[in-house]
C-alpha positions, 0 to 999 in steps of 0.5 A: 110944777110939771108931773115929773117934780111932782113924782119925784116929790112924792117920792122924796116925801114918802122915802120916809114912810114906804107903806103909803097911804092910810085909806083909798076910796072905793066908789059906790058900787064897792068895786074898783072901775074894770079893766073891759071885765065881765060885770059883778054877777051879784051886782043887782042884788049885792047882800044876796049870797053869790052861787058857785057860778056866778064867783067862779065867773067873777073869779075869771074875770079879776084874773084877766091880768096875772101880772096885775099887783092885785091878781098876784096878792090874791093868788100869793094869798088863795093858799089861806082859807081865812085870813085878817088884813094884817096877814093880808099886809105881811103877805103883800110887803113880803110877796108882792111890794108894788101893790098899792092900797088901791090894789088891796081894795081891787082885791078884797071887792072882787066878790071873792070872799065874805067878811065877818066882824067879832067884837074886839077883833079884827076882820075875818074874811073867807074865800068862797070856795068856787074862788078857792078853786079858780086861785089855787089852780093858778098857784104853783107850790112855789108861790105856797112856800114864798107866802108861808116863809113870808109869814116865818120871817115876820115872826122871827123879825117881830121883836116880841117874838120869843126866841124867833119862833117860826110857825112850824113850832107853834102849838097851844100846849107850847111852854112858850106862846106867840103873843096875841097880835102874832096869833093870825100870822102864826095860824096862817103861817101853819095853814100853809104848811098845812097846805104843802102836807106838812101836817101832823094829826093834833088839830088846833084852833084856827080862825073862828074854830076852824080846825087846823093841824099843828106844823112839826117837820116838812116832808122831803124837800123834793121840788115839786113846784110844778104841781098846782095846788088843789089840795094838801099833797101827801108827805114822803117818809123822811129818809133814815138818821144816820147813827152818828152821835149827836153835837149836842144831846141835850139840845132839841132841834128846831124843826126848820123848812128849807127851800132854795131860791132861784139864784142859788138853785141856778148857782148848784145847776152851775156847779153841778156842769163843773162836774157833769161837762168839765169833769171838775171835781175841786170848785169854789161857790162865791156869793156875798155873805148871808145868800146862803152858801152852806144852805147850799152845800148841805143841799149839793151834799144831799144831792150827792148822795143820791146820785151815788146812792149811798152814805158819804162820809162829810168834812165841813170846816170853818173858822169858828165854833159858832159857824161849825154849829150853824152849819151842823144845825143846816146840814141837819135840817135839810138832811131831816136828820136830826141826829145826823154828824159829829163836831170837833172843837174844844176838846171833843173828838168824834167817835164814828168820823163819818160826818164832821163839822170841825174848826181849823184849829181842832182839824190841824191837831188830828189832821196828820192822823186821819188816812187819806180816803175818810172822807168822800166830800169836803167843804171849805167854808170863809177863811183868812189868810192865817189859815192858808196853810191848813187849807193847804195841807187839807188838799195835800193830805185828802182825796175827796170825790168832790171838794167844795170851796166857800167865800164870800170875797176869793180876792186877798190883799195880801197873797194870791185870790183863792181861786187862783192859788186852790182852784185853777183861777176858775170859779165854780159859780157866783151869785150875781146881785140881781138875783140874790136881790129878786130872792130876797136873799139880800136886803134892796138897796138905794143908789145914788149916783152924785155927781161930785165935779172933781176932774180926773181926767188929767191923772196919771193912768197904770195898769188899768187904773189911776195912778194912786199917788195923784188920785190921793192928791186930788181928793185928801184934803178936797174940801168942797168935795167933803162939804158936798159928801155931808150935803148928800147924806142931809139930803139923802138920809131919813134919819141921820141919827140913825145912820150906820155907815162905812165910807170907802177912800182911796188911802189911809190919808183920805180916810183920815180927812174924812173922818176928821172933816166929818168930826168937825160937821158934828158926826161921830166918826173914825178912821179905821186902818189895816194898821189898827190892832185888832181889839181896836178894830172890834171896839170899832165896829161895835160901837158902829153896830151899836150907834155910838159912832156913826160912820168908819173911814176905811180904804179895804179893809171891811170890803174884804171880811164878813158883811156888817148887817147893822151898816145901813149906809155906804159911801163910795169916795174913791172911783173903782172900774172893778166890778168885783171891788165894786160888789165887795164894797155894797156886801158889807152892807147888804146883809138883812137885819132887824128894822134895817128896810133898804141899804143906802148907797151914796156913790161921788162920780167925777169926771174920768178918763175915757179909759175909766171904765163906769158902766162895770158898777152898773152891769153889775148891779142890773146883770146888763150890758151894752145898747140894754144897758144904755137903753136902762140908764137912759129910762132910769132904771125902770126894771129893779128888783122889788123895793131896789132903786137906782137914781142918778143926778142929771150930771152924773147920768150924763157922766155914765151914758157917755161913758157907756158910749164910749165903751161901745166905741172903743171896742173894736180899737181896743181888740185891735191894739190887744191884737197885736199884743196877744194875738198869736197866744189866741183869743182865750190868751186875749180873753184872759189877759184884757179881762173882757167878755166875748161880748165885747169883742163883737159888738158891732162889725167886731170880731177877731180876725178882723183884729188880727188883721189890722194889727198886722198879725195875719197877713196877705190879703182876705180871701173871697168870701172872709168878709161876709163869712165873719158877719156870721161868726157872732151868731157862733156866740150862744152855742153851748151843749158839748155835742154840738160843739164837737159836730161843729169843731170837726166840720170845721177843722184842715181835716172835716170829713166829706158831707157823705162819709157822716152819719145821720146825725153828724149829717143834720149837725152839718146842714145846722152849720151851713144853715149858720154861716150861708141862711139864703140857703140855695141862693148862696149854694146849691149843694150842702158839700159846695158850702162846705167845700167853700168854708174849707178855704177859709182857715182864717174864719174856722180857726176863729169859729174853733177857738169860740166854739173852744170858749163855749165849751169852758164856760158851759154852765147847764148840763143838757138833757137829750131830746127823745120821742120827738119824730117816730124815729127820726135823729133829732141833733136838739138837746133841751135846755140849749140855745138855738138859732131860728137858722139851726132849729128849722134845720133840725126840724128838717123845715130847712132845706136846699132848694126848700124854705131858707130860714132867712125867709121864714119870720112867724112865730110857730112851724109845723115840721111835717117831717118829723110831726111837731109844733114847734112854737118861737116865744119871745118873752118881752117884744123889744119893738113894743114901747120901752118897757110896756107891761104889754112888752109882756102880751101872754106868753110867760110861766106860771110853774117850772113846769107850767106854761101859758103861751097865746096862740097867733091872732086868726087861730081858733080852736075849732081850726085844722092848727088849734085841734092839732094843738088840743089833741095832739097826743091822741093824734100821735105829734109832738110840741116843742117849746122855744123861749127867748127873753128878747128879740136881739142881744145886748151886741146887737144880734138875735137873740137865740132861743132856748129848747124848753123841750116837749109840751103837753096840752093842759087848757086852754080859753078864748079863741083867735087867740087862743090862751093855751096852757103846756105842760113841759116833760122837763122844768125849767132851770133856776136861770130861766125860770127867774125872768120867764116866771111872772113874778 
């Protein structure tokens, strides 16, 4: 057996026991062999107490690689002064699941802790104060919240915890005490809450008599995650309660701390962009069940109240009494106002009608009696086809400032999709599967792609999919394929008896065939169709949940309803090239449930026609496209959210790779074919009708103009220089801020102003446009006016660029932040969190000039911009030219928090050099520092990836020299989508 076979065997054996090994051999020195670290200061006398200087030296040496699982575990644990091994294991499992026992041993033996054993009790570990001080300097507020929620989630999920009690309610005087085995976890969770400033004055005993405060309720949820947590923060006063009648006067609301994950924050950022940039105030959020749509709506409402500086009248509508109570409680917790809101269901009628949580049925009885301006904000939760008339009535009856729809599956089988019918075909924000998994909002999945040897190539192809009758004939009655499915279940599922599976089939006949085959094979199975009465459906689902059934086969019915948390296995038995349909099927089982570690997905892959988009489902799972997706498939998906994995058998891997390559090859020819049909209608209509992304069109040497000429839509000879300019068109795909789009578009119009007629900022944008098209500068045109005059003659190129910019504006997802205080009064046309090419950045900062340096000749990672007295730092997080997926590919540039960024200077920059001194003393010297960052060097379509302007930064501290490792404090927080990949976690 070679090494790869041994590794595969080990993974298969360990799949049923993810806990792994139970012991590790530690060298006699008590120290794991170092990675070129300095020796442990107390090595000569290990029993002697270490002083602060020695411990600090050990801590600095230990944290030389912040991506090490051992170091990340230590930083997460540093929010606790003391802990036991069970507590540490909870933190490891929830926050650093890749940490092995060896990593735990490395942390525990690094000289940062003291250990005390009490009789009949776990060893208690205490941080040395100097070690705690150093580690907490690396700890952000977000990380403390992560540790806090890891501990409280453990308590809620523990089968012995009464009523899912959380640590925020733990108290020795409580009538419902935490079981003895959970007390260390509860005490640890309370300690993290204390560090966050969520405290009361009542002391209680912690480990070894340490006094810790009881936690009652969190402070205002203002996001200050960037603050290093050296000491407890001071909570702000909660907002004044709104005088509403309580929903349940006899109940005592539980105090729960909520914080948004980065995927949820990103959705709210995009929702805000819809309102601020596009002036759209009827919006739809789409996310899988269990991802916190109601929580996001509550935070959105809170933000709207803050923006308008007043209390806004709210209507929240959902389809059940249980959902009403859950939403009501969530809003009370987020707003930290126990008396907020009234309920409308059953026979109850609100008294004040300021903040109402209602069911559809109850609202329908009174809607005609309410005035048109009764509510400022209306939130419509999940609903089904039966309530669509009521929904339409609400839209006609009320005129709120903001209307927000929440949905997990906007597509409908019995009518138009929600977004098509009520939201002008738009989805304001959609949570990507990657973001939900990376935030631990959804359950991790293990996906197995299994080649089933079914030949689908001869089948008919109609309207972008296989002919249904032909596909049904091939799959229904296929005993060989059904035997393969049964064999795969027995091979991949650790405990078949505990399996609760849903199988998606191509037709009712196919579902019934599979159910009968499984029953013959000894499984408890049935087919469930849309024709089944509601009572029969409910009995079937109940049987699946309690284990009386092992598998339900259906067509699409279950993919359009709510998720089923108990489902731990999915059988994908029908081919689908729709990413939306694939995600809907996956969403059935992605919700967390007690005792459910992962969702196992068995996907059976046949030999497909060239038109079939096998890449779409992998794009949905990985958030990758094109060349980068192909690279990850070839290297067995090395970068996935923690706990998830994608495994393809040898034949399936070949099929997937061939399909991706075919789609990349077909992009240009498909564009030409579609251009013949939609070319006269424009680029936007082409993208809508074909369902393709803009990047698909510009892969390789493809452009819209070239496709139009190949299709014969554009007649005549191409003017001179058109071919050269078309090569530069894809460098405009990133332009995403409205002001730059407007400025570029104005220069591309038939009646564009002369360069000399523009104001200072207009000329700056014109120069940026010039260098975008001619990055060699003077080698191509001697004057800006000359280049712009040449551009004016290129009607087809200008038309294509205007259409690209219009598409970019339609899809802009970030609210731009003006860049101020740079350049001593110079007008620098850059906006924070917008994307720029090197040519645009150097031009805007005055480095690129005609007769001077050209962008094409600039390859450095830093630039001193003399005219604006600014150091520009160009950061690439993951180097494409490094060995694939090597840890070194990240180097030492990453975000420590949303406002703290660590950056490694060029190798020859010393702390005493003029450049190094300017970095350290830029505030006193009156110079500025701007950080530009990109994830990869090249994009998925092969072009250079643009940088995102993170904004101005101030020097905090540094270590080392040649190179210097500098920490910068950003003036503006990283947006949620940037933080999701720029952070070290």
